N, C-alpha and C positions, 0 to 999 in steps of 0.2 A: 405674379403669373403662376398658375398651378402646374405641377410638374406632370408631364405626360407619361402615364404607366405604361410599361411594356405590354401589360395585358389588357389595356384600356379600349381595344378596338370596338367591343361590342356594347361599351358602356356610353351612355348619353349624359350622365350627370357626373361631376368630378367627386372624388372620394371626400367624405366628411373629415374636417380636422381631427375630430375626436376618434375616427375610425382609424387614420394614420396614426395617431398616437397610440392607440390600443394595440394595433397589429404590428408595429414595427419591432424588429428585432436587432437592427444594427447597434443598438445600445450595448448589446452584449455579444452578438455574433461578429463584431469587427475584428476580433482577435483572430478570426479564421482567415484574414486577408492573405497572409502568405500561402496558405494552402489553396485558397480559392484562385490565386494568380497562378501557382504552380500547376494546378488542374487545368486552367483554362490554356496555358502554354502547351501542355501535353495534347489537350484536345484539338487545339489549333494545327499542331503538327500531324495529328492523325488525320484530320480533315483534308489537309494539303495532300497527303499520301494516298488518300482515297479520291483525289482530283475534285473534291468539293470546295476547294480553295485553291487560287493560283499562288505560285511561289512569292509573289509580290504581295499578295493580300496576306499570306502567312507572316512574311516578315514585318509587315506594317503593324499587324496585330500584336505580334510578340514584342516588337520595339515599344509599341504602346503600353502593354502591360508592364514591361519592366520599368518604365518610365513612372508608372502609377506606383509600383512597388517601392521605388526609390523615394517618391514624394511621401508615401505613407511612413516609411522608416525614418524620414528625416523630419517628420512632423508638419509637412506642407499640406498634406491632404485633409480635407474637410469632410467627415462622414455627415450624411443628411438622413434625417428620420423619413422625409417624403420619399425616399428611394428604397424604403422598407427594411432591406437586409444587405448583407455583404456582397451578394451577388449583382444586385442592381445598381448598387453604389459604384461597384467597380465597372460594370457594364456602361453605365450613363456616362461615366467619366472618360472611358475608352472612346465612346461615340463622340464626345465633346472634343477629345485629343485629336482623333484621326479621321473623324468623319463617318459616312454611312458604311465603309467597309467593316467598321466595327460590329454592325448589326448582323454579320454574317457568323459571327463568333459562337452564337447560340444554335447553329445549326446542329440537329441531331443530338440536343442535349435538353434537359429539363432542370428547372430547379431542384426537382426531386431527387434525381441521381446526382446532382451537383453538390447538396448538401450533405448527402450520404458519403460523397467521396472526401468533402472537406474534413467531416467529422472523424473519418477512418485516418485520414493523413495526420490530423491533430492527435488522435488518440495513440496513433502508432508512435509518434514522437514523444508523447507524454509518458507512455508505458516504458519506452527505453530510457527516458530520463530517470523515472522512479526506480527501475531496475539498477541503474548506476548509484542513486542514492541509498538504496538498500544495502548493496555491497559495500558502500562507505561506512554505513552504519554497522554491519556486520564486523568489518575491519576493525572499527573502533572498539567494538565489545571484545573481540579477541585480543587486541592490543592492552585493554584494560585487564582482561582475565590472565595474561600470560605472567607477569611478575608475581602474582598473588594467588596463582592456581591452587596451591596447596593449604591456603588458609581454609579453616573450618567454620561453617555456620550452621545453624539449626535449619532442617528442611522442615516444612510445615504441610499438614493436612487439616483442613477445617480451621486454618489459622492456628492450629495447636502444634506444639513441638512434636515431631515425628521421629525422624532419624538425622544424623549428622550428614551433611554433604560438603564437598569441597567447593570452596568459591569458584574455582574454574569451572566445575560441573554446573553450577547455577547459571553462570553467564552463558555457557554453550547451550543451555536449554533455549535461550532467546535466539542464538544464532540459527539453531535449528527452525524455530517459528518463523523467522524471517526468511529463511531459505525457502520454506513452502510457500510463502508470499511471493517470493521472486520466481519460482517456477509457476506459479498460478498466472503471473503476468506473462511469463514467456508462453504458456499455452493460449493465453487470451490473444496474444500476438498472432498465433497460427490462424485463429478463426476470423479475425478482423481483416486479415491481410488479404482481402479479396476486392478487387476493383469492381465499383458499381457503375462506372461511367459508361454510357451506352444503352443503359436500361430506358432512358428518357423519363417520360412520365410514369409509365407503368407497363406498357406493351412493347416497347422498343421503337424501332422507326422503318419506314419503307425505304430509306436512303441506304445506299451501299457503303456501310461504315465498317470499320475493323476495330473493335474494342480492345483486342489483344495488343495493338500498338500502344494504345494509352495506357494499358495496364503495365506494360513491360517499361515504358518510359517513367512511370511513377514507382517503380520498384515493388509492384504487387507480385504475390506469389501465383495468382491466378485471376481469372475474371469471372464475373457472375454467371450462373447457370440459368437463372429464372428471373426475368426483369420484374414480374409482379412482387417477387419475393424481396428482392434486393432493395428496392425503393422504400419499402415499408419496414425494413429490418432494423431494428434498434438492440438486437441481442448482444452486439459488441458493446454497446454503451452499458447495458444492464450487466454483463459479465465484467466489465471493468469497474463499474460502480460496486459490484459485489466483491471484487478482489480488494478494492480500496476499503471496503468495510471492514473485511478481515484484517487488512493490515492495521487499520485503526483500533480494532479490538485489540490486537496484540500490543499495540503501543499503550493503550489504556491500561491493560493488565500489568506491564512494566511500571507504568507511572504510579499506579495504585500501590504497588509493592515499595516503590521507592519513597512514596509520600508517608506511608507507614514507618519505613525504615529510618527516615529523617527526623521522626518524632523523638521526643525526650525518653517516651517509654522504650523505645528501641535503641536509638542512638548508634545505628549501624553505618552511617555515612554522614559526610558533611558536604553539602553542595555548596560550590563557590558563591560568594556574596554577589558576583556580577550575574548569577543566574537566579536569583531570588528577590523577592521584594518584602517591603515591610508594612507595618500598620500605621494608619493616620492618627490612631490615638494611643497605641500601645507601644512605647519606644523600644521594648525588647525583642519585638516580634521578627523572626526571619522565616518567611512563608515560601513554600515550594510552588508558586504560583505558575511556573512554566509546566510542572507536571500536571498541576490541576486543570490547566486550560487544555493540554493534549487530551487528558482523559475526558474533559467536557466536549471537545469537539468530536470525539467518537460519536456522540449523539447526533450531531449535525451530519456526519458523514452517513450514518444510518438513515436519517431522514430523506436525505437526498436518494438513496436507493430505493426507499419506499415510495418516493415521489415518482420515480422512473417507472417502477413497477405498475403502480397505480395508473399512471398516464397510458401505458401501453395495453392494460388488461382488456379494454373494451372496444379496441380499434379494428374495424373490418379492413379487409385489403382494398386499395392499397395505401397510398399516403393520405394522411389527414392532418390538417393545420394543428391540431393537437401537439403534433411532434415538434412544433417550434419550442415548445416547453420542455425539450429534453436537454437543452444546452446548459441553461444555468445551474441545475443541479450537478451534472457531471464536470462542468468546468469548477464549480465551487469544491466539490470532493477532490478532484485532482490537485488543486492548488493547496486545499487544506492539509492533505496528507503529504505532499511534498514538503510543505513548511514544518510540519510535526517531525517527519524524520530527520530533517536537517538540524532543527533546534535540539532534538534529544541527542544527535551524535555530539553536538557542541557540550551539552549538559554533563554527559557521561564522561567526556575528557576533563571537564572541570570540576569532578566530584571526588573526594578523597574517602576511601573505604576506612572504616575503623575495626581492623581485623581483630584486635584485642577484645572489643566489645562482642563482636560476633562470637568468638570462641567462648568467651566467658558466658554468654547467654546459653551455651549448649549444656551447661551444669543444670539447667532447669528442665524439668519434664521427662527425666528418665529415658533419654534418647538412646541409651544402649540396652534398653529392655529387648529389642528384637533379636540383638546379637546373642543374648543370653539364652533366649529361647532356641536359636539356631545351634547354639553350643550344645544344648541339651538333645537336639535332634541328631547331631553327630555322635553322641554318646548311646544312641539307640532309642531316644523316648520319642513316641508319636507326637507329632507337631501339636495337635490339640492339648495333650496332656502338658507338653512343655509350656504352652501359652497360658494354660491355667496356673501352673506353678509360678512362672514369672509374674503373673498378674497378681498373686497372693503376696509375693515378695515386694512388689512395688507398692502394694496397699500398706503394708508394715513399714516400710521405708518413708513413704509420704507421711504417715502417722508420726514417726520418730525424727523426722527432718533429716534422714540420711539419704545418700546416693547409694545405688547398687554397688559400687566399688568399695563403700565403707562397711558393707556386711562382712561379718567374720566368716571363716570357712566352716565353723561349728554352726553358726546359724543357717549357712547355706544348706548344709547337710540335713539340717532339721527339715528342710522343705524338699530335699531330693538327694538320695544317696549317690545319684550319678554326678554330683558336682564335685569336683577335685580342686586341688589348689591352682591347676593351670588356668582356672576360670578368670583369674585376674589379669592374664595376658589379653583377654578380649574386651574386658570392661574399661569404661572411660571413652570418650570420643575418639582420642587420638588412636587408641588400641583399636577401636571399632572400625575406623576408616581403612585401616590397614587389612581388614578381614574381607572386605567387598572382593568378589571374584567374578561375578556374572557379566555378561556382554553388556556394553552400554552403561555400566553402573559408575558410581562416584568413586571407584578404586583409583589410587594415584596413578597406576600404571595406565589405566584406561583413558583418564582425563588428560594425562600427559600426552598420550598418543593422539587423542582427538584434537588438542590444540595444535599440534604439529600438523595433522591432516588438514584442519580448517586453514591454517596458514598457506599452505600449498594450494588448496582449492581456491582460495580467495585470490591468491596472487595469479593464478591461471585465468579465473573468470574476469578479473579487473583488466588483464591483458588483452581480452579479446575485443 
């Protein structure tokens, strides 16, 4: 027997089975069940307060909805494709459970404002969950940095040796990146935290309702101002997907770096065997597959964002069925980024840093060239002249296989009479590191201060 559609009053033919299969969304929007029921309970409460339901009707509907929730969470509930989506699956089950009174639940409500509500409630929870995961990752990075903060490694530009930096300074750069990600999500929360329920299909309702009641019951900061806008708005999905894409980009950058660092050419770190895989043919291989997969999944998250942007770009007001296609991309991005953040935290914890190799690598590339130029500036030499002098010295040293600290004072003076024997106090990466003074630099004092500051900040944020 064909299922009677909630919208089937004007139709004389039953829906083709191929159409039911093509148009169903329950295969992916079933995960919204908790939010759909939560929204329906709040809506029922509002209808009763507005005298559109009796107290008895309200109690029967809410009891029925809670029973369905329990059945879903215990695995007893069977979702059916012929009921199309999460809304109609729950509504049809409610009618079967409590009878015709269940048909009053959809008073002053459309699936248009209902799905917007479900998505907002889901996104709100997802964002708060990811914020917590980011904080945990930041905490892990700071914990990793603290005991080795004063180790020295080469900093790179263009993937070429540039200046020495402290290990703590390196790690804190990623803490800063993820902090921007966290605050972007906080901002996203502010804009999505607006209740759409009560907008109905697009123009509102002629019934005497009070959307403010529903909004407060569901913990929204405000209710909608324009019904036409709110039922067709997916900006909050786009903004969330964009924030997830930036997070994924930061994760990919980190992973790219550690993939390089784990190679024999760099050998800066050793990832625990339990977080690596091997080769099916080469017995010696230890591959950083977790890092490579996180890097690869960045493209997937980007693709989901572009899918959503493309989906929305040509839609006239208000709701269009195209918007059914918004869920799978945003669900996938959210799941993907959560998994990547969590597994990276574990991997960082299980990775050993090879500090001696990092410092030894600093002997290549004349990392102290800039400090020599700044030494000359302090002696009164214009920076461009100092730059040229040091450039010539680097050329000579490179040709002769020497470091700048190997150059004799006599040879130094042959390039500039401003160079004195005090030059050796700034040359070499350990001496160079001590010379940094500027705000936010890799100076020991600055890095140590920033680690302490992040420890305090994260402790406060994680306590909220």
